[in-house]
N, C-alpha and C positions, 0 to 999 in steps of 0.2 A: 449421886454426884458423878460417879464414874461414867454412867450411861449418858448423862447430860453432857459431860466433857467430850465423850466420843462422838456424840451427835453434832456437837458444835464444831469439832475438828473435821468431821465428814462434810458438814455443810460448807466449811471453809475451803476444803480441797476440791469439792465438786466443780466449781467454776474454773479452777486451775486446770483440772483434767480435761474439761470441755474445751478450754482454750488451747491446750496442747494437741488435742485430737483435731481441732479445726486447723491448727498450723500444719500438722502432718498432712491433712487432706489438701491444704493449699499448696504445700511443697510438692506433693505427688502430682497434682493437676498441672503445676507449673513445669515439672520435669516431662510429663507426657506432652504438653504443648510444645516445649522446646525440642523434644525428640521428633514430633511431627513436622515442625518447621525445618529441622535439619534434614529430614528425609525428603521433604518437598524441595529444598534448595539443592540437594544432591541430584534429584531427578532433573531439575531445570538445568543444572550444570552439565549433565549428560547430554541433554538435548542441544544446549549451546555448543558443546564440543562437537557433536555430530554435524552441526551447521558450520562450525568454524574450520574443521579439518580440511574439507575440500577447498575452502577459500585460501587457507594458509598454504596448502599444497600448490595451488595455482600461482600465488604470489611468489613462492620460492622458485618454481620452474620458470616463471616469466623472466627472472633476472639471472638465471644460470646459463653458462655456456652449454652447447650441445653435448660435448663430451662429458661434462660433469653431471648432466641430468640422467644419463643412461649408465653411468658408472656406479660401482658399489661403494657404499659408505657415504659419509656426510662431507659436503664440500662448501667452503666459504667463498668460492669464486663469484664474481659479480660482473655483469655486462649489460649494456643497453643495446647491443647489436640486434637482439631478437626483435625489438620494436621497430628499428629502422628497416630490417629485412621484411617484417610483416607489412609495414606501411607501404613499402615499394612493391611487395608481391601481390597486393590486392588494393583496389581503390577504396580504402577505408575512409579516406577523407570525404569522398562522395557519399558513401554509406552513412557517415556521421551527419552530413548536411541533410540528406534525405530524411533520416530519423528525426532530427530536430525540427525540420519543416513539417513533417506529418504529425508528430506529437503535439507541437504547439498549435498547428492549424486545427486539429481535432478539439483540443481543449478550448481554443478561442471560440469556435462555433458552439461548442457545448455550453459555454457560459451564457450565451444569448438564448439558445433554445431551452435550456433547463430553467433559467430565471423566469422567462415568460410563462412556461408551462406550470412551474411551481406556484407562481403568483396567481395564475388563473384557477388552479385547483384549491388554493388556500383562501382567496379573497373574492373571486368573481363567482357570482351565483348564476348558473346556467342549467338548462334542462339536461339531465343525464350525467351530471358532473361526477357523481359517485361511481356510476357504471364505467365511465371512461377511465377514471382513476384505478378502478379494479383491474381493467384491462392492462394498464401500465404495470401494475403489480404482478400480473401473470407473466409479463415478459422477464421479470427478475428470475423467475423459476425456470425459464427456458435457457439451457446452455447456448452460448453464442455459436459453438461449433455445429449445432444442429441446423442453423440457418445458413451455413456456408454455401450449400448447393443453390438455394433460392437466391441468395445475394449474388452469387457468381453469375447466374442467369440474367439478373437485372443489370449488373455491371456490364455484361457482354452486350446486351441489347442496347445499352446506352453508349456503347463504343468507348468505354473507359478502362478497358483492360490494359495492364502495364502502364498505368498512370498513377500519380500521387493522389489525385482526386478519387480514383477508384479504391485506393486503400482507405481513404478517410471517410468516404460517403456513408458506409453502414454504421459509423460510430458518431455521427453528428448529433444524435439524441441518445440519452441514457435513462432507462427506467429507474435505475438505482439513484442517479443524481436528482431526478424529478422527485422521487420519494423523500430523499434526504432534505432537499431544499423546501419542499412543501411542509414537512414537519417543523422545520426551523421557522418558516414564515407564520405558521399557525400559532407559534408560541408568543409572537409579538402582539402587544395589546392593540385593540381597535382604536383606543384613544389617540394613538400616534397618527393614524389615518385621518381621524376627525380634525385634529389640530392642524395637520398639513393642508387639508381641504379648506379650512377656514382661512388659511393664509393664501389660498388661491393656487395650490399646487395640484397638478394633474396626476392621473394614475401613474403615468410613466415617471413623473418627477418623484412621486412617493416611492416608487420602486427603486429609483437610482439614488435617492438622497437618504432614504430611511432603511428600507429592507436590505439592500445589498451591503451597506456599511455595517449594520448590526449583525449580519449573518456572515461576517468575514471568516470566523473560525470554521464554519461549515464549508465555505468555498475552499479554504486551504485544505481541509480534510479530503474533499472530493478531488482537488488538484493532485494530491499525493496518489490517490487510487488511480485516477485517470492516466497521469503521466507515466507512472511506473508500469501500468498494464500495457499501454501502447508502446512504450519503449522496449518492453520484453516480448511483445507479441511476435509470433513466428508463423503460425499456420496460415492465417489469412494473407499476410504479405507474400508468403511463399507461393500461394495459389495464384494470386493476382499478377505478380510481377514476373517478368522474364529477362529484363535487361539490367545491367549494372547501373544505368542512369536513374532507375527508380527503385533499386533494391535497398532494403533497410539493413541495419547492422546485424540483426539476428540472422537473417537469411544469408547475408554476406559471410558471416562467421561460419555458418554451416557449410557453405560452398567452399570456403577456404580450408576448413578442417577435413573435407572429403577429397581434396585435391591430392594427386599422387605426390606432389612435391612436399606437402605439409602433413600428410596423413600419419606418418610415423614420427614426426618431429614435435615432441611434447612441449619443448620450449617455445616454438613458434605458435602452437595452438594456445598455450597458456598466455603468451603475450597478446595475442589477438583477443582472447577472452577478457583479459584485463582492460583492453581498450574499450570493449563493449560495456563492461560493467562499471568502469571507473566513474563516469558522470553520475550515476545513481548513488554509488557509495560516497563520493565526495559531497553530493548534495545532502545526503542524510547526515553525514558528519558535521556539516556546516549549519544545518537547520534542524537538528534533532530536537532541540528544546521547543521550537515552534511546532514541529510535527506532533510531539507528545501533547503539548498544550492545546492544539487544535482538536485532537481527538477527545481530550478530556472535556472541552467546552462545547462539543457538538453532539451531546447526548440526544438520542431520539426519544421523544415523549409523544403522548397521544395528542 
């Protein structure tokens, strides 16, 4: 009887021990997962701090008086004189207008060229379509700086040096944009084309009324990439332009920072840098939700 009771008690305790062991494993796995997440968040915070520190330093110096910026210790002084002095010291209004014109002009032409090319690669059957598309993909792997010398020769032969068209011309087409839109167009069902053609819609009408509205997130994603790249572009505008009438913000900022009057004035340089970067920062803060949503809905599929 005693052995039978012990066996019965052992059989009763065995599931309980198994349950306790399973709970311990679960808690241990949960602690490891939480520790891994905490470590990952700490690493991301370090990267965020490394990015934010120069920005915060620039913001602080842009609003500090000259004496306070070079003095020891912390100062709570505040002034807007740096911006007025910088705005009068260089034609930043002209630089801003040139940058807006060049950036918007490039993007406007890109919308036309990329849409037509992407539709052709996605829906129009022609001989050598895949070969031509592969050549477009090869351009993505070629850095744009490698083509500066050949582009400069072409612009020089066309007589477009030191002009806004000369800055814009090499960027009127984008291999990355063609690839992005082509993948988006290929995801749309053919039934939409057939239904539109039954209603008497032409290929251009299908493109304007169906493909472009349904691919709006992809267009917004490309707009972010294109506008931010050309707003911050420096090397090509520096090579092509020589006069303030055609100089962009990035080149104008470099010229201003290297001048003898502003070379050692960190407050002036910081104020000028804030003038250059403020439109992009404000645009991101105002439309960050749309930016994130556009990239989430523009996934690239086969």
